[in-house]
C-alpha positions in Angstrom: 323.4 -170.7 -34.4 322.5 -167.1 -35.2 320.9 -164.8 -32.6 319.0 -161.5 -33.0 321.4 -158.6 -32.4 320.3 -155.5 -30.5 321.3 -153.5 -33.5 318.3 -155.0 -35.4 315.8 -153.6 -32.9 314.0 -150.5 -34.1 313.1 -147.9 -31.4 309.5 -146.7 -31.1 309.4 -143.1 -32.0 306.2 -142.2 -30.1 305.1 -142.8 -26.5 302.0 -145.0 -27.0 301.0 -144.6 -23.3 300.3 -140.8 -23.8 296.8 -139.8 -24.7 296.6 -137.8 -27.9 293.9 -135.1 -27.3 293.6 -134.3 -30.9 291.4 -137.5 -31.0 291.0 -140.1 -28.3 288.3 -142.7 -29.0 286.6 -143.5 -25.7 283.9 -146.0 -26.9 283.1 -147.7 -30.2 286.6 -148.5 -31.4 285.9 -152.2 -31.8 282.9 -151.5 -34.2 284.0 -148.3 -36.0 284.0 -148.3 -39.8 287.2 -146.9 -41.3 287.3 -146.0 -45.0 290.2 -144.6 -47.0 289.3 -141.9 -49.5 291.4 -139.7 -51.7 291.8 -136.2 -50.6 291.1 -133.3 -52.9 294.2 -131.5 -54.4 295.7 -129.1 -51.9 293.6 -130.3 -48.9 295.3 -131.0 -45.6 293.4 -132.7 -42.7 294.8 -133.9 -39.4 293.7 -136.4 -36.9 290.6 -135.3 -35.1 289.5 -132.8 -37.8 286.5 -133.4 -40.0 286.4 -133.9 -43.8 283.5 -133.6 -46.3 283.0 -136.3 -48.9 282.4 -134.7 -52.2 280.4 -136.1 -55.2 283.6 -137.2 -57.0 284.6 -139.3 -54.0 287.4 -137.0 -52.7 287.6 -135.4 -49.3 287.6 -131.6 -48.9 287.6 -129.2 -45.9 284.2 -128.2 -44.6 282.5 -125.1 -46.1 280.5 -122.4 -44.4 277.3 -124.5 -44.4 277.3 -127.9 -42.6 276.4 -130.8 -44.9 275.5 -134.4 -44.1 278.5 -136.1 -45.7 280.9 -134.9 -43.0 283.1 -137.5 -41.3 285.7 -137.6 -38.5 289.3 -137.9 -39.7 291.1 -141.0 -38.1 294.3 -140.8 -40.1 295.0 -137.4 -41.7 297.2 -136.1 -44.5 300.1 -135.4 -42.0 300.9 -139.1 -41.9 303.6 -140.5 -44.2 301.4 -143.3 -45.6 298.6 -140.8 -46.4 301.1 -138.6 -48.3 302.3 -141.7 -50.2 298.8 -143.0 -51.1 297.0 -139.6 -51.4 294.3 -140.9 -49.1 292.8 -139.9 -45.7 291.1 -142.4 -43.3 287.6 -141.4 -42.3 285.3 -142.8 -39.6 282.0 -143.3 -41.4 278.6 -144.4 -40.2 280.0 -145.2 -36.7 278.5 -144.4 -33.3 281.5 -143.2 -31.2 282.3 -141.4 -28.1 285.5 -139.3 -28.5 287.6 -136.9 -26.5 289.2 -134.1 -28.5 290.9 -130.8 -28.2 289.8 -129.9 -31.7 286.7 -127.7 -31.4 285.8 -124.1 -32.2 286.2 -121.6 -29.3 282.7 -121.1 -28.0 280.5 -121.9 -25.0 279.5 -125.5 -24.7 277.0 -127.3 -22.5 276.3 -131.0 -22.0 273.6 -132.2 -24.5 274.4 -129.4 -27.0 274.1 -130.4 -30.7 277.3 -130.2 -32.8 278.0 -129.5 -36.4 281.0 -128.9 -38.6 281.5 -125.8 -40.7 284.2 -123.4 -41.6 284.0 -120.4 -39.4 286.6 -118.4 -41.3 289.8 -119.8 -40.0 289.8 -122.8 -42.4 288.9 -125.0 -39.4 287.6 -128.5 -39.7 286.4 -128.8 -36.1 283.0 -129.2 -34.3 281.1 -126.2 -33.2 277.6 -125.6 -31.8 274.8 -126.4 -34.3 271.9 -124.0 -35.0 268.5 -124.6 -36.4 268.5 -125.9 -40.0 272.1 -127.2 -39.8 273.3 -130.8 -40.1 274.1 -132.3 -36.7 277.0 -134.7 -36.4 277.1 -135.2 -32.6 276.3 -134.0 -29.1 278.4 -132.8 -26.1 278.8 -135.3 -23.3 281.4 -133.5 -21.2 283.1 -130.1 -21.2 286.6 -130.3 -19.9 289.5 -127.9 -19.5 290.8 -127.8 -23.1 288.8 -130.7 -24.4 285.3 -131.9 -25.2 283.9 -135.4 -24.9 281.2 -135.9 -27.5 279.1 -138.6 -29.2 279.5 -138.9 -32.9 276.3 -140.0 -34.6 276.4 -142.7 -37.3 273.6 -140.9 -39.2 273.6 -137.1 -39.4 270.4 -135.2 -39.4 269.2 -131.7 -40.0 268.3 -129.8 -36.7 264.7 -128.5 -36.6 
């Protein structure tokens, strides 16, 4: 009779008990809608950043003006499977509450509307929204080095 040898056990390379502050989903995980989309040539996006779905179906980095087709990155281009398939996993049309260390340096307050736009550092993070910009969420908690915010399933233009 053959037994499983210890040499056949593969060690886990990451500590699954540690919270990853790039993106930690607090609520909505069981109902979130994940979609794999091809990323545009030369684009890199990581977990917790935001990508813009373009007309050709590819995902690009945000531009200087917020747009409605902006989605949270669940599995970015830094993953081996994304590099192999040329796709990134977006969270689309899902109401979520997330905790993240990926936000633009600014002053935040509970209830503040958030948008995603490139502020010059090629960032793909949330920042405070202004009038006339598309809103993707709102701040629920301001922590030391992190934000907890609600991600809206439907984005809208702020009045």
